[in-house]
Backbone as ProteinMPNN parsed JSONL, in Angstrom:
{"seq_chain_A": "MTAIILLNWNGCDDTLACLKSLSAVKGKDFYVVVADNGSTDDSIGRLLDWGSKHTKRMLIIRLFLMFISKIRLLLPKI", "coords_chain_A": {"N_chain_A": [[-5.973, -4.789, -15.828], [-7.716, -1.994, -14.851], [-7.095, 1.352, -14.145], [-8.85, 4.142, -12.781], [-8.225, 7.344, -12.354], [-8.724, 10.03, -9.946], [-8.845, 13.094, -9.057], [-8.413, 15.515, -6.353], [-8.758, 18.357, -4.351], [-9.741, 19.571, -1.672], [-12.343, 19.221, -2.141], [-13.946, 17.192, -1.197], [-16.815, 16.282, -1.059], [-17.434, 16.131, -3.944], [-15.727, 14.333, -4.886], [-16.497, 12.13, -3.199], [-18.832, 11.754, -4.178], [-18.232, 10.853, -6.776], [-17.068, 8.534, -6.172], [-18.945, 6.837, -4.974], [-20.727, 6.755, -7.093], [-18.912, 5.21, -8.677], [-18.891, 2.946, -7.3], [-20.864, 1.513, -7.891], [-20.625, 0.083, -10.236], [-20.468, -2.824, -11.888], [-18.709, -5.908, -12.633], [-16.783, -5.018, -13.856], [-13.157, -4.923, -14.226], [-11.335, -2.934, -12.211], [-9.547, -0.333, -10.524], [-9.406, 2.532, -8.072], [-7.523, 5.405, -8.158], [-6.984, 7.907, -5.944], [-5.825, 10.984, -6.167], [-4.586, 13.623, -3.871], [-4.238, 16.559, -3.939], [-2.646, 18.044, -1.817], [-4.82, 18.887, 0.229], [-6.342, 21.07, 2.572], [-8.68, 20.706, 4.171], [-10.616, 18.471, 5.569], [-10.552, 16.427, 3.898], [-8.921, 13.92, 3.31], [-9.134, 12.273, 5.713], [-11.912, 12.186, 5.583], [-12.094, 10.525, 3.006], [-10.61, 8.122, 3.512], [-11.941, 6.875, 5.551], [-14.264, 6.39, 4.037], [-13.562, 4.804, 1.993], [-12.301, 2.652, 3.409], [-14.597, 1.346, 4.55], [-16.248, 0.906, 2.347], [-15.062, -0.256, -0.046], [-12.205, -2.095, -1.246], [-10.697, -1.478, -3.416], [-9.208, 1.193, -3.727], [-6.614, 3.496, -3.868], [-4.862, 5.968, -2.266], [-3.35, 8.846, -2.746], [-1.451, 11.176, -1.288], [-0.428, 14.453, -2.48], [1.983, 16.684, -1.746], [3.464, 19.944, -2.469], [4.282, 18.851, -4.837], [5.685, 16.612, -4.153], [5.092, 13.298, -3.11], [3.754, 12.679, -0.238], [2.244, 11.094, 1.377], [1.134, 7.906, 1.666], [-1.617, 5.993, 1.374], [-2.769, 2.643, 1.214], [-5.369, 0.62, 0.19], [-5.789, -1.491, -1.381], [-6.017, -4.902, -2.042], [-3.295, -7.274, -2.111], [-1.877, -7.974, -5.176]], "CA_chain_A": [[-6.793, -4.171, -14.706], [-7.913, -0.617, -15.205], [-7.077, 2.472, -13.181], [-9.408, 5.193, -12.799], [-7.65, 8.427, -11.645], [-9.373, 11.135, -9.334], [-8.19, 14.421, -8.416], [-8.959, 15.88, -5.155], [-8.297, 19.193, -3.582], [-10.828, 20.486, -0.865], [-13.537, 18.904, -2.725], [-14.051, 15.652, -0.812], [-17.994, 16.055, -1.531], [-17.504, 15.925, -5.178], [-14.798, 12.94, -5.054], [-17.145, 10.89, -2.81], [-20.131, 11.291, -5.081], [-17.738, 9.869, -7.743], [-16.692, 7.017, -5.789], [-20.1, 6.255, -5.096], [-20.984, 6.394, -8.589], [-18.033, 3.926, -9.286], [-18.733, 1.743, -6.652], [-21.96, 0.617, -8.348], [-20.259, -0.311, -11.661], [-20.566, -4.079, -11.669], [-18.285, -6.832, -13.593], [-15.239, -4.25, -14.551], [-12.027, -5.058, -13.212], [-10.727, -1.653, -11.951], [-9.375, 0.222, -8.953], [-9.586, 4.027, -8.052], [-6.631, 6.084, -7.488], [-7.217, 9.377, -5.421], [-4.728, 12.076, -5.753], [-5.185, 14.601, -3.21], [-3.234, 17.67, -4.097], [-2.674, 19.141, -0.366], [-6.057, 19.536, 0.871], [-6.226, 21.44, 3.957], [-9.759, 20.471, 4.965], [-10.916, 17.254, 6.259], [-10.829, 15.527, 2.746], [-8.243, 12.687, 3.712], [-9.856, 11.547, 6.743], [-13.174, 11.362, 4.899], [-12.019, 9.551, 1.936], [-9.866, 6.955, 4.015], [-13.069, 6.672, 6.328], [-15.397, 6.118, 3.25], [-12.733, 3.656, 1.626], [-12.222, 1.583, 4.423], [-15.938, 0.938, 4.707], [-16.878, 0.579, 1.029], [-13.995, -0.54, -1.163], [-10.883, -2.552, -1.459], [-9.921, -1.037, -4.639], [-8.908, 2.225, -3.872], [-5.082, 3.755, -3.405], [-5.139, 7.392, -1.998], [-1.874, 9.5, -2.647], [-1.674, 12.931, -1.109], [0.654, 15.016, -2.969], [2.269, 17.932, -1.251], [4.271, 20.596, -3.309], [4.679, 17.942, -5.762], [6.189, 15.358, -3.508], [4.123, 12.387, -2.07], [3.925, 12.54, 1.245], [1.741, 10.144, 2.251], [0.199, 6.943, 0.714], [-2.622, 4.688, 2.093], [-3.112, 1.785, 0.2], [-6.641, 0.039, 0.46], [-5.767, -2.475, -2.267], [-5.51, -6.184, -1.669], [-2.065, -7.564, -2.709], [-2.304, -8.673, -6.375]], "C_chain_A": [[-6.638, -2.657, -15.316], [-7.752, 0.21, -14.123], [-7.83, 3.758, -13.461], [-8.698, 6.247, -11.623], [-8.384, 9.676, -10.887], [-8.631, 12.056, -8.854], [-8.968, 14.995, -7.487], [-8.193, 17.178, -4.651], [-9.27, 20.181, -2.81], [-11.867, 20.318, -1.335], [-14.109, 17.632, -2.522], [-15.905, 15.456, -1.178], [-18.255, 15.547, -2.806], [-16.597, 14.501, -5.488], [-15.492, 11.911, -4.373], [-18.236, 10.515, -3.605], [-19.352, 10.578, -6.522], [-17.486, 8.63, -7.511], [-17.893, 6.216, -5.323], [-20.752, 5.719, -6.022], [-20.396, 5.086, -9.052], [-18.41, 2.954, -8.679], [-20.102, 0.716, -7.149], [-21.838, -0.049, -9.757], [-19.731, -1.774, -11.027], [-19.757, -5.044, -12.88], [-17.014, -6.096, -14.121], [-14.163, -4.73, -13.454], [-11.119, -3.686, -13.047], [-10.29, -1.503, -10.59], [-9.386, 1.991, -9.214], [-8.132, 4.351, -7.208], [-6.976, 7.607, -7.363], [-6.031, 10.229, -5.276], [-5.092, 13.236, -5.042], [-3.915, 15.691, -3.219], [-3.153, 18.65, -2.807], [-3.879, 19.473, 0.082], [-6.01, 19.881, 2.068], [-7.459, 21.424, 4.775], [-9.694, 19.024, 5.334], [-11.268, 15.893, 4.973], [-9.97, 14.031, 2.903], [-8.791, 11.823, 4.468], [-11.228, 11.001, 6.205], [-13.055, 10.273, 3.87], [-11.448, 8.097, 2.503], [-11.092, 6.353, 4.871], [-14.142, 5.885, 5.228], [-14.758, 4.599, 2.487], [-12.771, 2.295, 2.127], [-13.582, 0.784, 4.768], [-16.625, 0.388, 3.537], [-16.195, 0.159, 0.009], [-12.723, -0.952, -0.656], [-10.168, -2.263, -2.381], [-9.755, 0.415, -4.627], [-7.301, 2.666, -3.034], [-5.368, 5.397, -3.426], [-3.481, 7.908, -1.872], [-2.074, 10.689, -2.198], [-0.074, 13.359, -1.478], [0.938, 16.535, -2.117], [3.47, 19.004, -1.86], [5.143, 19.677, -3.981], [5.711, 16.814, -5.458], [4.903, 14.34, -3.102], [4.72, 12.254, -0.875], [3.218, 11.691, 2.32], [0.914, 9.246, 1.228], [-0.388, 6.219, 1.585], [-2.889, 3.785, 0.797], [-4.328, 0.84, 0.953], [-6.631, -1.121, -0.368], [-5.204, -3.734, -1.643], [-4.267, -6.045, -2.456], [-2.313, -8.307, -3.691], [-1.07, -9.422, -6.878]], "O_chain_A": [[-5.731, -2.241, -16.036], [-8.267, -0.164, -13.069], [-7.422, 4.452, -14.392], [-8.635, 6.053, -10.409], [-8.621, 10.506, -11.764], [-7.67, 11.731, -8.157], [-10.183, 15.041, -7.681], [-6.973, 17.064, -4.533], [-9.546, 21.318, -3.193], [-12.668, 21.222, -1.101], [-14.678, 17.002, -3.413], [-16.216, 14.338, -1.59], [-19.108, 14.675, -2.972], [-16.952, 13.721, -6.371], [-15.268, 10.762, -4.756], [-18.615, 9.358, -3.784], [-20.001, 9.807, -7.23], [-17.597, 7.715, -8.327], [-17.824, 4.987, -5.294], [-21.277, 4.605, -6.024], [-20.985, 4.154, -9.6], [-18.377, 1.89, -9.298], [-20.281, -0.467, -6.857], [-22.773, -0.616, -10.323], [-18.944, -1.944, -10.096], [-20.171, -4.925, -14.034], [-16.251, -6.731, -14.848], [-14.29, -4.863, -12.237], [-10.203, -3.494, -13.847], [-10.54, -2.282, -9.67], [-9.375, 2.553, -10.309], [-7.715, 3.872, -6.154], [-7.194, 8.377, -8.299], [-5.311, 10.147, -4.282], [-5.955, 13.936, -5.57], [-2.863, 15.583, -2.589], [-3.537, 19.819, -2.814], [-3.945, 20.664, 0.388], [-5.612, 19.015, 2.847], [-7.483, 21.964, 5.881], [-8.594, 18.472, 5.369], [-11.931, 14.861, 5.079], [-10.572, 13.023, 2.536], [-8.987, 10.67, 4.083], [-11.636, 9.842, 6.286], [-13.78, 9.278, 3.857], [-11.813, 7.046, 1.976], [-11.151, 5.126, 4.8], [-14.759, 4.881, 5.584], [-15.381, 3.538, 2.45], [-13.099, 1.23, 1.605], [-13.536, -0.354, 5.235], [-17.484, -0.485, 3.656], [-16.819, 0.2, -1.051], [-12.152, -0.324, 0.235], [-9.002, -2.66, -2.393], [-10.209, 0.967, -5.63], [-6.947, 2.267, -1.924], [-5.943, 5.989, -4.34], [-2.632, 7.458, -1.104], [-2.959, 11.346, -2.746], [0.999, 12.919, -1.063], [0.035, 17.356, -1.955], [4.594, 18.625, -1.534], [6.365, 19.613, -3.85], [6.407, 16.236, -6.293], [3.805, 14.814, -2.813], [5.836, 11.848, -0.553], [3.41, 11.569, 3.53], [0.242, 9.643, 0.276], [0.223, 5.78, 2.56], [-3.151, 4.173, -0.341], [-4.211, 0.419, 2.104], [-7.544, -1.904, -0.108], [-4.212, -3.756, -0.914], [-4.038, -5.126, -3.242], [-2.931, -9.347, -3.459], [-1.139, -10.11, -7.896]]}, "name": "protein", "num_of_chains": 1, "seq": "MTAIILLNWNGCDDTLACLKSLSAVKGKDFYVVVADNGSTDDSIGRLLDWGSKHTKRMLIIRLFLMFISKIRLLLPKI"}
């Protein structure tokens, strides 16, 4: 399985556009890791909302001062 890693920092619109594009990929075995680098806008909420409605292959990791402060897993157990 392949992991696609997206970086986000207060850029939810761009990250969502990328996720929408990736959701159109068919026949590939991959999951997406979104690493949020301490966004201060509503990025995390919007990403979680989109992920819960459109994919089961996404992991969101929220980074804060180089520490993982919050992990939200939307992947099925493998």
